[in-house]
Each structure stands twice: as structure tokens, then as C-alpha cells.
C-alpha positions as CSV (number, residue, x, y, z in Angstrom):
1,X,63.4,-50.0,24.1
2,X,66.3,-52.5,24.2
3,X,69.4,-52.7,26.2
4,X,71.3,-53.4,23.0
5,X,70.4,-50.1,21.3
6,X,73.0,-47.4,20.9
7,X,72.2,-44.3,22.8
8,X,71.2,-42.4,19.7
9,X,68.5,-44.9,18.8
10,X,66.4,-44.2,21.9
11,X,66.3,-40.5,21.2
12,X,65.4,-40.7,17.5
13,X,62.0,-39.7,16.2
14,X,61.7,-41.6,12.9
15,X,60.1,-40.1,9.9
16,X,56.6,-41.5,9.3
17,X,56.0,-42.1,5.5
18,X,52.7,-41.8,3.9
19,X,50.4,-44.8,4.2
20,X,50.3,-47.4,1.5
21,X,46.9,-48.9,2.2
22,X,45.3,-52.0,0.7
23,X,41.7,-51.1,0.1
24,X,39.2,-52.0,-2.6
25,X,38.4,-49.3,-5.1
26,X,40.9,-46.9,-3.5
27,X,41.5,-43.4,-4.6
28,X,45.0,-42.8,-3.3
29,X,45.8,-39.1,-3.0
30,X,48.1,-39.1,0.1
31,X,51.8,-39.6,-1.1
32,X,52.2,-37.3,-4.1
33,X,52.8,-40.1,-6.6
34,X,52.4,-39.4,-10.2
35,X,48.9,-40.7,-11.3
36,X,50.2,-41.7,-14.7
37,X,52.3,-44.7,-15.7
38,X,56.0,-43.9,-16.6
39,X,57.2,-43.6,-20.1
40,X,57.2,-46.8,-22.2
41,X,60.8,-46.2,-22.9
42,X,61.5,-46.6,-19.2
43,X,59.7,-49.9,-19.1
44,X,61.7,-51.1,-22.1
45,X,65.0,-50.0,-20.5
46,X,64.2,-51.8,-17.3
47,X,63.3,-55.0,-19.2
48,X,66.6,-54.7,-21.0
49,X,68.5,-54.3,-17.8
50,X,66.7,-57.2,-16.2
51,X,67.7,-59.5,-19.1
52,X,71.3,-58.5,-18.7
53,X,73.8,-60.3,-16.5
54,X,72.5,-59.5,-13.0
55,X,75.3,-61.5,-11.3
56,X,77.5,-58.4,-11.9
57,X,77.4,-55.3,-9.8
58,X,76.0,-52.2,-11.4
59,X,78.2,-49.2,-12.4
60,X,79.1,-47.6,-9.1
61,X,79.6,-44.3,-10.8
62,X,76.2,-44.5,-12.7
63,X,78.0,-42.7,-15.5
64,X,75.3,-43.0,-18.2
65,X,72.6,-41.7,-15.8
66,X,74.8,-38.8,-14.6
67,X,75.6,-37.9,-18.2
68,X,71.9,-37.8,-19.1
69,X,71.1,-35.6,-16.2
70,X,74.0,-33.4,-16.9
71,X,73.0,-32.9,-20.5
72,X,69.5,-31.9,-19.6
73,X,70.7,-29.5,-16.8
74,X,73.6,-28.0,-18.8
75,X,76.3,-29.0,-16.3
76,X,79.1,-31.5,-16.4
77,X,78.6,-35.1,-15.3
78,X,81.2,-34.5,-12.6
79,X,78.7,-32.0,-11.1
80,X,76.0,-34.6,-10.7
81,X,75.5,-37.1,-7.9
82,X,72.9,-39.9,-7.9
83,X,71.4,-41.9,-5.0
84,X,68.7,-44.3,-3.9
85,X,65.9,-41.7,-3.9
86,X,66.3,-38.1,-3.0
87,X,65.9,-39.0,0.6
88,X,69.2,-40.9,0.5
89,X,70.8,-37.9,-1.3
90,X,69.5,-35.6,1.4
91,X,70.8,-37.9,4.1
92,X,74.3,-37.8,2.6
93,X,74.0,-34.0,2.3
94,X,73.1,-33.7,6.0
95,X,76.2,-35.9,6.9
96,X,78.5,-34.1,4.5
97,X,77.6,-30.4,4.7
98,X,75.0,-29.5,7.3
99,X,76.7,-30.0,10.7
100,X,78.6,-27.0,11.9
101,X,79.2,-25.0,15.1
102,X,76.3,-22.7,14.2
103,X,72.8,-24.1,13.7
104,X,71.2,-25.5,10.6
105,X,68.1,-23.5,9.5
106,X,65.0,-24.8,7.8
107,X,61.3,-23.9,7.8
108,X,59.1,-24.9,10.7
109,X,56.4,-26.2,8.3
110,X,58.3,-28.3,5.8
111,X,59.4,-31.7,4.9
112,X,59.3,-33.7,8.1
113,X,62.4,-35.7,7.3
114,X,64.6,-32.7,8.1
115,X,64.2,-32.8,11.9
116,X,64.6,-36.6,11.6
117,X,68.0,-36.3,9.8
118,X,69.1,-33.5,12.2
119,X,68.4,-35.9,15.1
120,X,70.1,-38.8,13.4
121,X,73.3,-36.8,12.7
122,X,73.4,-34.8,15.9
123,X,72.9,-31.5,14.2
124,X,71.7,-28.4,16.1
125,X,68.8,-26.9,14.1
126,X,66.5,-24.0,14.3
127,X,63.1,-24.1,12.7
128,X,62.3,-20.8,11.0
129,X,58.5,-20.0,11.1
130,X,56.7,-19.5,7.8
131,X,54.9,-16.1,7.6
132,X,51.1,-15.7,8.2
133,X,50.4,-16.7,4.6
134,X,52.5,-19.9,5.0
135,X,55.3,-18.6,2.8
136,X,59.0,-18.7,3.3
137,X,60.5,-15.3,3.8
138,X,64.2,-15.3,3.0
139,X,64.7,-12.2,5.2
140,X,64.0,-14.5,8.2
141,X,67.2,-16.4,7.2
142,X,69.5,-13.4,7.5
143,X,70.8,-14.6,10.8
144,X,73.8,-16.6,12.1
145,X,73.7,-20.1,10.6
146,X,76.0,-23.0,9.9
147,X,73.9,-24.1,6.9
148,X,70.4,-23.8,5.3
149,X,68.1,-26.3,3.7
150,X,64.6,-25.6,2.3
151,X,62.3,-27.1,-0.2
152,X,61.2,-25.2,-3.3
153,X,58.3,-25.5,-3.7
154,X,57.7,-26.1,0.0
155,X,56.0,-29.2,1.2
156,X,53.3,-29.6,2.4
157,X,52.2,-26.1,1.4
158,X,53.1,-26.3,-2.3
159,X,54.1,-22.6,-2.3
160,X,57.2,-21.8,-4.3
161,X,59.8,-19.1,-4.3
162,X,60.9,-17.4,-7.5
163,X,64.5,-18.0,-8.6
164,X,65.5,-14.5,-7.8
165,X,64.7,-15.1,-4.1
166,X,66.6,-18.4,-4.1
167,X,69.6,-16.6,-5.6
168,X,69.4,-13.9,-2.9
169,X,69.3,-16.5,-0.2
170,X,72.4,-18.3,-1.6
171,X,74.2,-15.0,-2.2
172,X,73.4,-13.9,1.4
173,X,75.3,-16.9,2.8
174,X,78.5,-17.3,0.8
175,X,80.3,-19.1,3.6
176,X,77.5,-21.6,4.4
177,X,76.2,-24.5,2.3
178,X,72.6,-24.0,1.0
179,X,70.6,-27.0,0.0
180,X,67.5,-26.5,-2.2
181,X,65.3,-29.5,-2.2
182,X,63.4,-29.5,-5.5
183,X,61.2,-32.6,-5.3
184,X,58.3,-30.7,-6.9
185,X,60.1,-28.2,-9.1
186,X,58.8,-29.6,-12.4
187,X,55.1,-28.6,-11.7
188,X,55.5,-24.9,-11.9
189,X,58.8,-23.7,-10.4
190,X,62.1,-22.7,-11.8
191,X,65.1,-24.8,-10.9
192,X,68.1,-23.4,-9.0
193,X,70.3,-25.7,-11.0
194,X,70.9,-22.8,-13.3
195,X,72.7,-21.0,-10.5
196,X,75.2,-23.8,-9.7
197,X,78.0,-22.5,-12.0
198,X,77.8,-19.2,-10.2
199,X,77.7,-20.4,-6.5
200,X,80.0,-22.9,-5.0
201,X,77.9,-23.1,-1.8
202,X,74.7,-24.3,-3.6
203,X,73.5,-27.9,-3.8
204,X,70.2,-28.7,-5.7
205,X,68.5,-32.0,-5.0
206,X,65.8,-33.5,-7.2
207,X,63.9,-36.8,-7.6
208,X,62.5,-39.1,-10.3
209,X,59.6,-40.1,-8.0
210,X,57.2,-37.3,-8.8
211,X,57.4,-35.8,-12.3
212,X,59.0,-38.9,-13.8
213,X,56.6,-41.4,-12.2
214,X,59.3,-43.5,-10.7
215,X,58.6,-43.5,-7.0
216,X,58.9,-47.3,-7.0
217,X,62.3,-47.3,-8.6
218,X,64.0,-45.0,-6.0
219,X,66.2,-42.6,-7.8
220,X,67.3,-39.1,-6.8
221,X,70.1,-36.8,-7.7
222,X,72.0,-33.6,-6.7
223,X,73.7,-30.9,-8.8
224,X,76.5,-28.8,-7.4
225,X,80.0,-27.7,-8.1
226,X,82.6,-30.5,-7.9
227,X,83.8,-30.1,-4.3
228,X,80.2,-30.6,-3.0
229,X,79.6,-33.6,-5.3
230,X,82.9,-35.0,-4.1
231,X,81.7,-34.6,-0.5
232,X,78.6,-36.6,-1.3
233,X,80.7,-39.3,-3.0
234,X,82.9,-39.6,0.0
235,X,79.9,-40.2,2.2
236,X,78.3,-42.6,-0.2
237,X,81.4,-44.7,-0.6
238,X,81.7,-44.9,3.2
239,X,78.2,-46.2,3.3
240,X,77.2,-48.0,0.1
241,X,79.2,-47.9,-3.1
242,X,76.4,-49.4,-5.2
243,X,73.2,-47.5,-4.2
244,X,71.5,-47.8,-7.7
245,X,71.0,-51.2,-9.3
246,X,71.1,-51.9,-13.0
247,X,67.4,-51.6,-13.5
248,X,67.2,-48.3,-11.6
249,X,70.1,-46.8,-13.6
250,X,68.6,-47.9,-17.0
251,X,65.1,-46.8,-16.2
252,X,66.1,-43.4,-14.9
253,X,68.3,-42.8,-17.8
254,X,65.5,-43.5,-20.2
255,X,63.2,-41.3,-18.2
256,X,65.4,-38.2,-18.3
257,X,65.8,-38.6,-22.0
258,X,62.1,-38.9,-22.8
259,X,61.3,-35.2,-22.8
260,X,58.1,-35.5,-24.7
261,X,56.5,-37.8,-22.1
262,X,57.8,-35.6,-19.3
263,X,56.4,-32.4,-20.7
264,X,53.0,-33.9,-21.6
265,X,52.5,-35.5,-18.2
266,X,53.5,-32.4,-16.3
267,X,51.0,-30.3,-18.3
268,X,48.2,-32.8,-17.6
269,X,48.9,-32.6,-13.8
270,X,49.1,-28.8,-13.8
271,X,45.8,-28.6,-15.6
272,X,44.2,-31.0,-13.2
273,X,45.6,-29.0,-10.3
274,X,43.9,-25.9,-11.6
275,X,40.6,-27.7,-12.1
276,X,40.6,-29.3,-8.6
277,X,41.6,-26.0,-7.0
278,X,38.6,-24.3,-8.6
279,X,36.3,-27.2,-7.5
280,X,37.4,-26.9,-3.9
281,X,37.2,-23.2,-3.8
282,X,33.7,-23.3,-5.1
283,X,32.8,-25.5,-2.1
284,X,34.3,-23.0,0.4
285,X,37.8,-24.4,0.8
286,X,40.8,-22.1,1.2
287,X,43.5,-23.5,-1.2
288,X,47.1,-22.3,-0.9
289,X,48.7,-21.4,-4.3
290,X,50.6,-24.5,-5.4
291,X,53.4,-25.1,-7.7
292,X,53.6,-28.8,-6.8
293,X,51.6,-32.0,-7.8
294,X,49.4,-31.5,-4.7
295,X,47.3,-28.8,-3.1
296,X,47.0,-27.8,0.6
297,X,43.5,-26.9,1.5
298,X,41.2,-26.4,4.5
299,X,37.5,-25.8,5.0
300,X,36.4,-23.2,7.6
301,X,33.6,-25.3,8.9
302,X,35.3,-28.7,9.1
303,X,38.3,-30.0,11.0
304,X,41.0,-31.5,8.9
305,X,41.2,-34.7,10.8
306,X,37.5,-35.2,10.6
307,X,37.4,-34.6,6.9
308,X,40.3,-37.0,6.3
309,X,38.5,-39.7,8.3
310,X,35.3,-39.3,6.5
311,X,37.0,-39.4,3.1
312,X,38.7,-42.6,4.2
313,X,35.3,-44.1,4.9
314,X,34.6,-43.5,1.2
315,X,37.9,-45.1,0.1
316,X,39.6,-41.7,-0.7
317,X,42.9,-41.3,1.1
318,X,44.5,-37.9,1.6
319,X,47.3,-36.7,4.0
320,X,46.6,-35.0,7.3
321,X,49.2,-33.5,9.6
322,X,48.0,-33.1,13.2
323,X,50.5,-30.3,13.8
324,X,50.1,-26.7,15.1
325,X,48.9,-24.1,12.4
326,X,48.2,-26.8,9.8
327,X,45.9,-29.3,11.6
328,X,42.9,-28.2,9.6
329,X,44.6,-28.6,6.3
330,X,44.5,-31.6,4.0
331,X,47.4,-32.3,1.6
332,X,45.8,-33.7,-1.6
333,X,47.8,-35.3,-4.3
334,X,46.7,-34.4,-7.9
335,X,45.3,-37.6,-9.3
336,X,43.8,-38.3,-12.7
337,X,40.7,-36.2,-13.5
338,X,38.6,-39.3,-12.7
339,X,40.2,-39.7,-9.2
340,X,39.8,-36.0,-8.5
341,X,36.1,-36.3,-9.5
342,X,35.8,-39.1,-7.0
343,X,37.3,-36.9,-4.3
344,X,34.9,-34.0,-5.1
345,X,31.9,-36.3,-5.1
346,X,33.0,-37.7,-1.7
347,X,33.4,-34.2,-0.3
348,X,29.9,-33.3,-1.6
349,X,28.5,-36.1,0.5
350,X,30.4,-35.0,3.5
351,X,29.9,-31.2,3.3
């Protein structure tokens, strides 16, 4: 506490990011990073940008990057917004669209930045419970609302909704903005970006951190009809007109264009996810069906917190959430097959 804080600061509950530990011989499976190095074309592009004239500001419109994203998503560049990671894009969306007289709706077990943003921007929100199978039921969102945001696939469960259900949700709320957070869509889901030309209330947010292996570069984007994108631009330009540096723009542009690397890497992660799921189920774990680059699993005879601590003793880090309904689950990032084997070997010692 400080007497110099603004009133809102004392009431905030900041988001707690995943740990970035410094440990010898570490198997890091706690923050859903891609286990593979990014495309070589990305590295070449970043080197080129770094050798350019860095005394000059980057393109505030990030036009090359927006055009590359637009081409891949079959939309116009004017329907694309880019920002410093999808977290910043989401923050701008909260400020631009999600505060209304009626409450914002989002799942009760979901990305824990949502309540943080709601608190920061003074947004009245209602957490809609997942069903008994930890799934989002869109029927539960048929209630008065000012706006809706949900991840697809959901995090930390990894469970996705089919595109038809996302469309039904958007169609059910023609007068409310609906934000679909697709950080993990490339590992088995179907993007709602295809619905953007049809629905003016839909904003789709994605990231380069997961499927493009660029978590360290911090690039995210949104796709929506022009009035929504303009709203994001108005917020951005009232906060930071240059959110993406030259290296980030160049690297992300190269990443979105290297489709061969992207497809091959996603296939490897999906295959490793299936293999690890089978290994854990053979050891008695319940594993929720995942369409993400992580799995959410619990063992009937072992508390989640205890398992996480014992894995840590063996230099294997996973994510544990000490929250109601999910305290016995572990969220486990899909690593390389060698890293997953280390996890399984550690679990065999513990179990």
C-alpha cells in the first residue's frame, strides 16, 4: 500500500503469469510455450530488421504484417489489428467494447486475465459456470448481457467448441460484442475468423506465442469488421501508437508466411499430445479432451498440489491452480517427446 496510489490500484488483483524458473536440467511444461524453435525464416527476418536503421520508429500501422495475416485469413488488411501480444489486444478490447450497463459474461474456469481486466476497467462481470464435464454450454449464455468473451479452446481445460456452436452464440447476441479468444485454435479447433464477414459483433483474437513459437517476441492480433478494428485502433493510439517494434513486425510477418513450418510443427505437437494422453490414462489419470497444446489431468489418488510439488523436486515444472473444482488438476504443456518422457518417468517414481 502507498498513499500515492490511485484508488483503483489498491483494489486490483493482478494476473499472476506462469513461472519462468532458473533450474538446471529443467523440463518446463508450465506456460504452454511451443517446444520447437521458430522458423528459420523468422530468425532471418529478425536479423534483417535488427540490421536496419533502428533509430527510426517502426510502422505504426504494421501494414506488411496485417496484410500477411489478412491474406491467410481471407479478410482485408483493414479488418486486422495487431498488438503487443494477444494480452494487449484483449486489454484494448475490454476497454473498447466490453463495458456496458449490463454485465460482461465469461466462464468461471477460464483465462484468469479476464477478471483482472474487468477489475482494471471497472467492468461488471458474471462468471458463467462450466458444466459438470468442464465444458462451456452456450445455452448458459442466453441471458441479459452487455458483452461476452470466452476462449476457444478454453484454458486451462483445453476443451473446444465446434464452430457451429460459436456461430450460434454470436447469432444469439446480435446487439452485444462477442470476443472469441483463440490462443490455442491451431492445435485442433476451427477458427471463428471465417464468421467475421457475416457478423459485425464478432471479434476474433489470436497470438503468435503458441503455434508460431514466438512467445518471446510478443505479437497478437484481432480480426473483425472495420468498426470493431477502428475501435481497437482508437484505444491503441490513445495508449501507445508504436506497440510493435521493427523486429517483431518482421519476425511475425515471416512466421505467418511460413505455412510449411507451421503445419509440420502443429502436427508434431498434436501427435505428442495424443501419445502423452495415452501414457497418463494408462497410469490412472483422468485427462480432459484437449484441442490445445496442453492437457488438463488429475489422478484420483493424488492431490494436484502434491503432484506438482513432487514433480518440481525432479526438475519438471507444470501449472497447478489452487481453485475450486480444479485444485486436483495439473495443466501440462506438450513438450518434445523427450520432455514428455521425462515427465512420465518422474510420475512413475511418484505414483
